C-alpha positions in Angstrom: 21.3 18.3 -4.4 18.0 17.4 -6.0 15.9 15.2 -3.8 12.2 14.7 -3.0 9.7 15.3 -0.2 6.2 14.3 0.5 4.2 17.5 0.4 0.8 16.0 1.3 -1.1 12.8 1.8 -4.7 11.7 1.6 -6.9 8.6 2.1 -10.4 7.3 1.3 -12.3 4.7 3.2 -15.7 3.4 2.1 -18.6 4.3 4.5 -19.8 0.7 4.9 -18.2 -1.2 7.8 -18.5 -4.8 8.8 -17.0 -5.8 12.2 -14.8 -8.8 12.2 -17.1 -10.5 14.7 -19.9 -10.3 12.1 -17.7 -11.9 9.5 -16.9 -14.7 12.0 -20.6 -15.2 12.6 -21.2 -15.5 8.9 -18.4 -18.1 8.7 -19.5 -19.8 11.9 -16.0 -19.0 13.3 -14.8 -17.5 16.6 -12.4 -14.9 15.4 -11.6 -13.5 18.9 -8.0 -14.7 18.9 -7.4 -13.5 15.3 -8.7 -10.0 16.3 -6.4 -10.0 19.3 -3.2 -11.1 17.5 -3.8 -9.8 14.0 -5.5 -6.5 15.0 -8.1 -6.4 12.2 -11.3 -5.4 13.9 -13.4 -4.2 11.0 -13.8 -4.6 7.2 -14.5 -1.6 5.0 -16.6 -2.4 1.9 -17.0 -0.2 -1.1 -20.4 0.7 -2.4 -21.9 -1.2 -5.4 -21.4 1.9 -7.6 -17.8 2.5 -6.5 -14.7 1.3 -8.4 -11.0 1.3 -7.6 -10.6 4.5 -9.6 -13.3 6.2 -7.4 -11.3 5.4 -4.3 -8.1 6.6 -5.9 -9.6 9.9 -7.0 -11.0 10.7 -3.6 -7.6 9.9 -1.9 -5.8 11.8 -4.6 -7.9 14.9 -4.3 -7.3 15.0 -0.5 -3.5 14.6 -1.0 -3.4 17.4 -3.6 -5.4 19.7 -1.3 -3.1 18.9 1.7 0.0 19.5 -0.5 -1.3 22.8 -1.9 -0.7 21.4 -5.4 -3.1 21.9 -8.4 -3.9 18.9 -10.6 -2.6 20.8 -13.6 0.8 21.1 -11.8 1.3 17.3 -11.8 3.9 15.8 -14.1 3.3 12.2 -13.2 0.5 10.0 -11.8 1.2 6.4 -10.7 -1.6 4.2 -9.5 -0.7 1.1 -7.7 -3.4 -1.5 -7.8 -4.0 -5.2 -8.3 -7.8 -4.6 -8.5 -8.0 -2.3 -11.5 -11.2 -1.1 -13.1 -10.1 -2.8 -16.3 -7.3 -4.9 -17.7 -6.8 -2.1 -20.2 -6.7 0.9 -20.1 -4.8 1.5 -16.9 -6.7 2.9 -13.9 -4.3 5.9 -13.9 -5.9 7.1 -17.1 -9.3 7.3 -15.4 -7.8 9.1 -12.4 -6.0 11.6 -14.5 -9.1 12.4 -16.5 -11.3 12.9 -13.4 -8.7 15.0 -11.5 -8.3 17.2 -14.6 -4.5 16.6 -14.4 -4.1 17.2 -18.1 -0.3 17.7 -18.0 0.6 14.5 -16.1 2.0 11.4 -17.7 0.7 8.2 -16.1 0.9 4.5 -15.6 -0.2 1.7 -13.2 2.0 -0.6 -11.2 0.9 -4.0 -10.0 3.2 -5.5 -7.4 0.2 -6.6 -5.3 0.4 -5.2 -1.8 4.0 -4.0 -2.2 2.9 -1.8 -5.1 2.6 1.6 -3.4 6.0 1.6 -1.8 7.4 0.4 -5.2 5.6 3.2 -7.0 6.8 5.7 -4.5 10.3 4.6 -5.2 9.7 4.8 -9.0 8.3 8.3 -8.8 11.3 9.4 -6.7 13.7 8.1 -9.3 11.8 10.0 -12.0 12.0 13.3 -10.2 15.6 12.8 -9.1 16.9 11.7 -12.5 14.8 13.7 -15.0 14.6 17.5 -14.9 11.2 17.3 -16.6 9.5 15.8 -13.6 8.8 18.0 -10.6 5.6 16.8 -9.0 4.1 13.3 -8.8 0.9 11.8 -7.4 1.3 8.3 -6.1 -1.8 6.4 -5.2 -2.5 2.9 -3.8 -6.1 1.8 -4.4 -7.6 -1.5 -3.3 -11.0 -2.9 -4.2 -10.4 -6.5 -3.1 -13.9 -7.2 -1.5 -15.1 -7.5 -5.1 -13.0 -10.6 -5.5 -13.7 -12.2 -2.2 -15.0 -15.7 -1.6 -17.2 -14.8 1.4 -17.1 -18.4 2.5 -13.3 -18.6 2.6 -12.1 -18.6 6.3 -8.7 -17.1 5.5 -9.5 -14.2 3.1 -13.0 -13.2 4.0 -12.1 -11.8 7.5 -9.0 -10.1 6.1 -9.4 -8.0 3.0 -10.9 -4.5 2.9 -11.3 -1.7 0.4 -9.6 1.7 0.6 -7.1 4.1 -1.0 -4.1 6.1 0.1 -2.1 8.8 -1.8 0.9 11.1 -1.5 2.1 14.0 -3.5 5.8 13.9 -4.1 7.7 17.1 -5.1 11.2 18.0 -5.9 13.4 19.7 -3.2 16.9 21.0 -3.0 17.5 20.2 0.6 21.0 19.1 1.7 19.7 17.6 4.9 16.5 15.7 4.1 14.5 13.9 1.6 15.2 10.5 0.0 17.7 8.3 1.8 17.5 4.9 0.1 15.4 2.0 -1.1 15.4 -1.8 -1.6 13.4 -4.3 -3.6 13.3 -8.0 -3.0 11.3 -10.9 -4.4 11.0 -14.6 -4.8 8.9 -15.6 -7.8 8.8 -19.2 -6.7 5.7 -18.2 -4.8 3.9 -16.5 -7.7 0.9 -18.9 -7.5 0.5 -18.9 -3.7 -2.1 -16.1 -3.6 -3.8 -15.0 -6.8 -6.8 -13.6 -8.6 -7.0 -15.2 -12.1 -9.9 -13.3 -13.6 -9.9 -12.4 -17.2 -6.2 -13.1 -17.8 -4.6 -14.1 -21.1 -3.9 -17.5 -19.5 -7.6 -17.9 -18.5 -10.2 -16.2 -20.6 -12.9 -14.3 -18.7 -15.9 -16.6 -19.3 -13.9 -19.7 -18.3 -12.3 -18.1 -15.3 -15.6 -16.9 -13.9 -17.2 -20.3 -14.4 -14.3 -21.8 -12.4 -14.5 -19.1 -9.7 -11.1 -17.9 -10.7 -12.2 -14.3 -10.0 -12.0 -15.0 -6.3 -8.9 -14.6 -4.2 -7.4 -18.0 -3.7 -4.6 -19.6 -1.8 -2.5 -22.5 -3.1 -2.9 -24.9 -0.3 -0.2 -27.2 -1.8 2.6 -24.7 -1.4 3.8 -23.9 2.1 4.5 -20.2 2.5 7.3 -19.3 4.9 7.1 -16.3 7.4 8.9 -14.0 4.9 7.9 -10.8 6.6 9.5 -11.6 9.9 12.6 -12.7 8.1 13.0 -10.1 5.4 11.5 -6.9 6.8 14.2 -6.4 9.4 16.9 -7.1 6.8 15.4 -4.7 4.3 15.1 -1.9 6.9 18.7 -2.4 7.9 20.1 -2.5 4.4 18.0 0.5 3.2 19.1 2.7 6.1 22.7 1.6 5.6 22.6 3.3 2.2 22.5 6.6 4.2 25.0 5.3 6.9 22.1 4.9 9.3 20.9 2.1 11.5 17.4 1.1 12.7 18.0 3.0 15.9 18.2 6.2 13.9 14.6 5.6 12.6 11.8 7.6 14.1 8.8 6.0 12.4 8.6 2.6 10.6 5.5 1.7 8.7 4.7 -1.8 7.5 2.1 -3.7 5.5 -0.9 -3.7 7.8 -1.8 -7.4 7.5 -1.0 -8.6 11.0 -0.2 -6.6 14.1 1.7 -9.5 15.8 4.0 -9.7 12.8 4.8 -5.9 13.2 5.4 -6.4 16.9 7.8 -9.3 16.2 9.7 -7.3 13.6 10.0 -4.2 15.9 11.3 -6.6 18.6 13.9 -8.0 16.2 15.1 -4.5 15.3 15.3 -3.7 19.0 12.8 -0.8 18.7 9.7 0.1 20.8 6.2 0.0 19.3 6.0 3.7 19.8 8.2 4.0 16.7 5.6 2.3 14.5 1.9 3.0 13.7 -0.9 0.6 12.8 -4.3 1.3 11.2 -5.7 -2.2 10.5 -7.8 -1.8 13.6 -10.0 0.8 11.9 -9.4 0.3 8.2 -8.9 -3.4 7.9 -6.3 -4.7 5.5 -6.2 -2.6 2.4 -3.3 -4.1 0.4 -1.4 -1.6 -1.7 -3.2 1.2 0.0 -2.4 0.3 3.6 1.1 1.9 3.9 0.0 5.3 2.6 -3.1 5.1 4.8 -0.9 4.4 7.8 1.4 7.3 6.8 -1.5 9.7 6.5 -3.0 8.6 9.8 0.4 9.0 11.5 0.7 12.5 10.2 -2.8 13.3 11.3 -1.9 12.2 14.8 1.3 14.4 14.7 3.5 11.3 15.0 5.9 12.5 12.2 7.9 15.7 12.3 10.5 17.6 10.3 13.8 15.8 10.5 12.4 12.4 11.3 13.7 9.4 9.6 10.7 7.5 8.1 10.9 4.0 6.8 8.1 2.3 4.8 8.2 -1.5 4.1 5.7 -3.5 2.2 5.2 -7.0 0.9 2.7 -8.6 -1.5 1.8 -11.7 -3.3 4.3 -13.0 -5.9 6.0 -12.6 -3.5 7.6 -9.1 -3.7 8.8 -6.6 -1.2 9.9 -2.9 -1.2 11.5 -0.7 1.4 11.9 3.1 1.2 13.5 5.6 3.6 13.4 9.3 3.8 14.2 12.1 6.2 11.0 14.1 6.5 11.0 17.7 5.3 
């Protein structure tokens, strides 16, 4: 049976770091409790001469090296980002050119912070359904500090920059690989968290003048605790596609926005924290890049082994969610 496996992963984090305490001092806030519960201890900030495509290329190069795959062998590149270099062309075009992946088709996805898991699911379906696709590079890249209002007490301590990538390859295993996936969304909340820069709705000059290029919350729309409610459901329903339960999972990775949310979800699922892994402590919150960054870090720490059931769940503004499960090969 034709399936897929992740052959290699890679990440890139900018060299500049800002401790959360320093952000708090700038905002005249005591963020001690936020650090303890949310887990974000540091912010990683890209250099002035770096773009989202730079982060993506660095992470992609490492993933290709770890997979033992040449750029010319790639059939597909998907870049997940809501902080692209340009509105058009897509960031994947720049990445393909710089990697010299001349044989790869390409496109971007934008499902905000749920984008990489959604893109991983998309690449999986390409490889499983079409004999022309054998190897894909899936990258999440996040350059959100460029869009921060550094005086905002909610977003300034939270968002970081970074990229994570994985090389997905076809496999004929009868015992491992792709197990199932789910998507979920509620577009009612499309305007709760947004960056409105340069859109067709708001021309660039006007949007910059109105500070629309900064991340903003809609304070008039109450946002429910959707992660605590839907992450457990998505994990259960995704695993059920392979006749599995959460107790069969060996590693569960979630959007790295709040550690206390992950703790609550693991408790709801009846699973110990040893079956998850967090990286917001050292990378900050990196949006669409955070799940592949957590995956890479877990692999580096030898927390995932052949035969393990790995579940990745992400959520992003819009709001949209994605869940993906595989048995590691």
